[in-house]
C-alpha positions in Angstrom: -6.8 -12.6 -0.7 -3.5 -14.1 -2.9 -0.4 -12.1 -2.3 0.5 -10.0 -5.9 4.2 -9.2 -6.0 6.0 -6.5 -8.0 9.1 -5.2 -8.9 9.8 -1.6 -6.9 12.8 0.6 -7.1 13.6 1.9 -3.1 15.0 5.2 -2.9 18.4 3.7 -3.0 18.2 2.9 -6.3 17.8 -0.8 -5.3 15.2 -3.0 -6.9 12.6 -4.5 -4.3 10.1 -7.2 -4.0 6.7 -5.6 -3.2 3.7 -7.8 -1.7 0.4 -5.7 -2.7 -1.8 -5.5 0.2 -5.2 -3.8 -1.4 -5.7 -1.3 -3.7 -8.2 1.4 -2.9 -10.2 4.7 -4.4 -10.1 8.0 -2.5 -11.7 11.0 -4.3 -11.3 8.9 -7.8 -7.8 8.8 -7.6 -6.7 5.5 -6.8 -4.1 4.0 -4.3 -2.0 0.7 -3.6 -0.7 -0.6 -0.2 2.2 -2.7 -0.1 5.1 -4.7 1.8 8.6 -5.1 1.5 10.1 -7.0 4.0 13.1 -4.9 5.8 13.8 -8.7 7.6 12.7 -11.8 8.1 10.6 -10.8 10.9 8.9 -7.6 10.0 8.0 -5.7 6.6 7.9 -1.9 5.7 4.5 -0.5 5.0 4.3 2.2 1.7 1.9 3.5 0.0 1.9 4.8 -3.8 -0.5 6.6 -6.4 -1.7 4.8 -9.1 -1.5 6.5 -12.5 -2.7 5.1 -15.6 -0.5 4.6 -18.5 -2.0 4.9 -22.3 -1.7 1.2 -23.3 -3.7 0.2 -20.0 -0.9 -0.4 -18.2 -0.5 1.6 -14.6 3.1 3.0 -12.7 3.1 3.8 -9.2 4.3 6.6 -8.1 5.1 8.8 -4.9 2.6 10.7 -3.4 3.9 14.1 -3.3 1.5 16.8 -1.7 1.6 16.7 1.7 -2.5 17.0 1.9 -3.1 13.9 0.5 -0.4 12.0 2.3 -2.1 13.0 5.3 -5.6 12.1 4.1 -4.0 8.8 3.2 -2.3 8.2 6.5 -5.2 8.3 8.0 -7.3 6.2 6.0 -4.6 3.4 6.3 -4.8 4.0 10.2 -8.5 3.3 9.7 -7.7 0.2 7.9 -5.3 -1.1 10.3 -7.4 -0.6 13.2 -10.3 -2.5 11.3 -8.6 -5.1 10.3 -7.3 -5.5 13.6 -10.6 -5.3 15.6 -11.7 -7.8 13.0 -8.8 -10.1 13.2 -9.6 -9.9 17.3 -13.3 -10.3 16.9 -12.2 -13.7 14.9 -10.1 -14.8 18.0 -12.2 -13.7 20.6 -15.6 -14.7 18.9 
């Protein structure tokens, strides 16, 4: 998948460049998993909810509801585990 970059504003009000990893839907809500480079070797992963605007664009917003956050965290853990297992299968297969 070709990397898509977007600008995000972090919790300190600083513009950052984020790499979109994937978009996914749960319970008819859309989310985006993205990474922001922390240093030359590490990235921080984040998930935001996508909210559609009337003009056809979308905004990424923080997930405020704790139950929703927990559900998303479980899905992300499953995605990462699946990705690691798939990669290991390719490397070992």
